[in-house]
C-alpha positions as CSV (number, residue, x, y, z in Angstrom):
1,X,4.9,17.4,-113.8
2,X,7.4,14.9,-115.3
3,X,10.9,15.2,-116.6
4,X,11.3,17.9,-119.2
5,X,13.9,19.2,-121.7
6,X,13.3,22.8,-120.5
7,X,14.0,24.7,-117.4
8,X,11.0,25.3,-115.1
9,X,10.1,28.4,-113.1
10,X,8.6,27.9,-109.6
11,X,6.6,30.7,-108.0
12,X,7.3,31.3,-104.3
13,X,5.0,33.5,-102.1
14,X,5.6,32.2,-98.6
15,X,8.2,29.9,-97.0
16,X,9.6,28.9,-100.4
17,X,10.9,32.5,-100.7
18,X,13.1,32.2,-97.7
19,X,13.7,28.4,-97.5
20,X,13.2,27.0,-101.0
21,X,15.0,23.7,-100.2
22,X,16.2,23.1,-103.8
23,X,18.9,24.4,-106.1
24,X,17.9,27.0,-108.7
25,X,19.8,28.7,-111.5
26,X,18.2,32.1,-111.2
27,X,15.7,34.0,-109.0
28,X,13.5,36.9,-110.2
29,X,11.0,39.1,-108.6
30,X,7.6,38.1,-110.0
31,X,4.1,39.4,-110.1
32,X,1.2,37.0,-110.3
33,X,-2.1,38.5,-111.2
34,X,-5.5,36.9,-110.3
35,X,-4.2,35.5,-107.0
36,X,-3.1,36.9,-103.6
37,X,-1.1,35.7,-100.6
38,X,-3.4,34.9,-97.6
39,X,-3.0,33.1,-94.3
40,X,-5.9,30.9,-95.2
41,X,-4.8,27.3,-94.5
42,X,-5.0,25.6,-91.2
43,X,-1.7,23.9,-90.5
44,X,-1.8,20.6,-88.7
45,X,1.8,19.6,-89.3
46,X,4.4,22.2,-90.0
47,X,3.1,25.1,-88.0
48,X,0.5,23.5,-85.8
49,X,-1.2,20.3,-84.8
50,X,-4.7,18.9,-85.3
51,X,-5.5,19.8,-81.7
52,X,-3.9,23.2,-81.9
53,X,-3.8,24.3,-85.5
54,X,-1.6,27.0,-86.9
55,X,-2.2,29.0,-90.0
56,X,-0.1,29.1,-93.1
57,X,-0.2,30.9,-96.4
58,X,-2.1,29.9,-99.5
59,X,-2.2,31.5,-102.9
60,X,-5.9,32.3,-103.1
61,X,-7.9,33.7,-106.0
62,X,-8.4,37.4,-106.6
63,X,-6.0,40.3,-106.5
64,X,-2.3,40.0,-107.2
65,X,0.8,38.6,-105.5
66,X,4.4,39.7,-105.5
67,X,6.9,36.9,-104.9
68,X,9.9,35.2,-106.4
69,X,10.2,33.0,-109.4
70,X,13.0,30.4,-109.2
71,X,14.4,28.9,-112.4
72,X,15.1,25.3,-112.0
73,X,17.6,23.7,-114.5
74,X,16.1,21.1,-116.8
75,X,18.4,18.4,-115.4
76,X,17.0,19.1,-111.9
77,X,13.3,19.5,-112.7
78,X,12.2,16.0,-111.9
79,X,14.0,15.9,-108.5
80,X,12.6,19.4,-107.6
81,X,9.1,18.4,-108.6
82,X,9.3,15.3,-106.3
83,X,10.6,17.5,-103.5
84,X,7.9,20.1,-103.9
85,X,5.2,17.4,-104.1
86,X,6.5,15.9,-100.8
87,X,6.7,19.4,-99.2
88,X,3.5,21.1,-100.5
89,X,1.1,18.3,-101.4
90,X,1.1,16.2,-98.2
91,X,-2.7,16.8,-97.6
92,X,-3.6,17.9,-101.1
93,X,-4.5,21.3,-99.7
94,X,-3.0,22.9,-102.9
95,X,-3.5,22.4,-106.6
96,X,-0.4,22.8,-108.7
97,X,-0.9,25.0,-111.7
98,X,1.1,26.6,-114.4
99,X,0.3,30.3,-114.5
100,X,1.6,33.5,-116.3
101,X,3.8,35.8,-114.2
102,X,5.4,39.1,-115.0
103,X,9.1,39.7,-114.2
104,X,11.6,42.3,-115.1
105,X,12.8,39.9,-117.8
106,X,9.4,39.6,-119.3
107,X,6.4,37.3,-119.0
108,X,7.1,33.7,-117.9
109,X,5.1,30.6,-117.0
110,X,5.5,29.6,-113.4
111,X,4.6,26.4,-111.5
112,X,2.5,27.6,-108.5
113,X,0.5,26.0,-105.7
114,X,-3.0,27.5,-105.5
115,X,-5.1,26.7,-102.4
116,X,-8.1,24.5,-102.8
117,X,-11.1,26.2,-101.4
118,X,-13.0,22.9,-101.1
119,X,-10.3,21.4,-98.8
120,X,-11.3,21.0,-95.1
121,X,-8.1,22.9,-94.0
122,X,-9.1,25.9,-96.1
123,X,-9.8,28.7,-93.5
124,X,-10.7,31.5,-95.9
125,X,-9.9,35.1,-95.1
126,X,-10.1,35.3,-91.3
127,X,-10.3,38.5,-89.3
128,X,-6.9,39.8,-88.3
129,X,-7.4,39.1,-84.6
130,X,-8.5,35.5,-85.2
131,X,-5.7,34.8,-87.7
132,X,-3.2,36.3,-85.2
133,X,-4.5,34.2,-82.4
134,X,-3.9,31.0,-84.4
135,X,-0.4,32.2,-85.5
136,X,0.4,33.1,-81.8
137,X,-0.5,29.6,-80.5
138,X,0.7,27.6,-83.5
139,X,3.7,25.4,-83.3
140,X,4.4,22.3,-85.3
141,X,7.2,20.1,-86.9
142,X,8.8,23.1,-88.6
143,X,8.6,25.4,-85.5
144,X,6.7,28.4,-84.3
145,X,3.9,29.7,-86.5
146,X,4.9,33.3,-85.8
147,X,8.5,32.6,-87.1
148,X,6.8,31.6,-90.4
149,X,5.1,35.0,-90.5
150,X,8.2,36.9,-89.4
151,X,10.4,35.2,-92.0
152,X,7.9,35.9,-94.8
153,X,7.6,39.6,-93.9
154,X,11.4,40.0,-93.6
155,X,12.0,38.3,-97.0
156,X,9.3,40.5,-98.7
157,X,10.8,43.6,-97.2
158,X,14.3,42.5,-98.4
159,X,12.8,42.4,-101.9
160,X,11.3,45.9,-101.4
161,X,7.7,44.6,-101.1
162,X,5.3,45.5,-98.3
163,X,2.3,43.3,-97.7
164,X,-0.1,45.4,-95.5
165,X,-2.2,42.3,-94.4
166,X,1.0,40.5,-93.2
167,X,2.2,43.6,-91.4
168,X,-1.2,43.9,-89.7
169,X,-1.0,40.3,-88.6
170,X,2.6,40.9,-87.3
171,X,1.5,43.9,-85.3
172,X,-1.4,41.9,-83.7
173,X,0.8,39.0,-82.9
174,X,3.3,41.3,-81.2
175,X,0.4,42.9,-79.2
176,X,-0.9,39.5,-78.1
177,X,2.5,38.1,-77.1
178,X,4.4,41.2,-76.0
179,X,7.3,39.8,-78.0
180,X,7.9,38.8,-81.6
181,X,11.0,36.7,-82.1
182,X,11.2,34.3,-79.3
183,X,11.8,31.6,-81.8
184,X,14.6,33.6,-83.5
185,X,13.0,34.6,-86.8
186,X,15.2,33.9,-89.8
């Protein structure tokens, strides 16, 4: 996406919700239909390594996803798009798309990162125990994998959303480790 004369909305469903890393003019709760949040991407950098992969979220097809839409001012769009490309597109695991989302202010077009199912780091929907084991062991350049899970759950809860799959993963991670926030959470 290149420079534009209009503001752009960016859809956040994982770490962008609690650590966007860019300036925005407005944030709205948003519902994206046709996609769901899933721990379906092996992380070899931010939350794991190639030898000991972690697991991060992807926006995968099917269902719906509650998240945040951040409105980026037109003057900042080009810089934010460069930042997002550097952050999200390192391994081309995601495909940027413009999709319709529902907000309390009406329907808007959002810029979102959808997981590429044909990518070698695509894990698919893993059983809770297997996903939790990867999250428990994962640690990468951005820290402990479980902190990524904790921070996402906390942010969703602060918005009034409950993601049952993420809560099941958190419960299993706690069972496996006997602790949850060694890394400090948010």
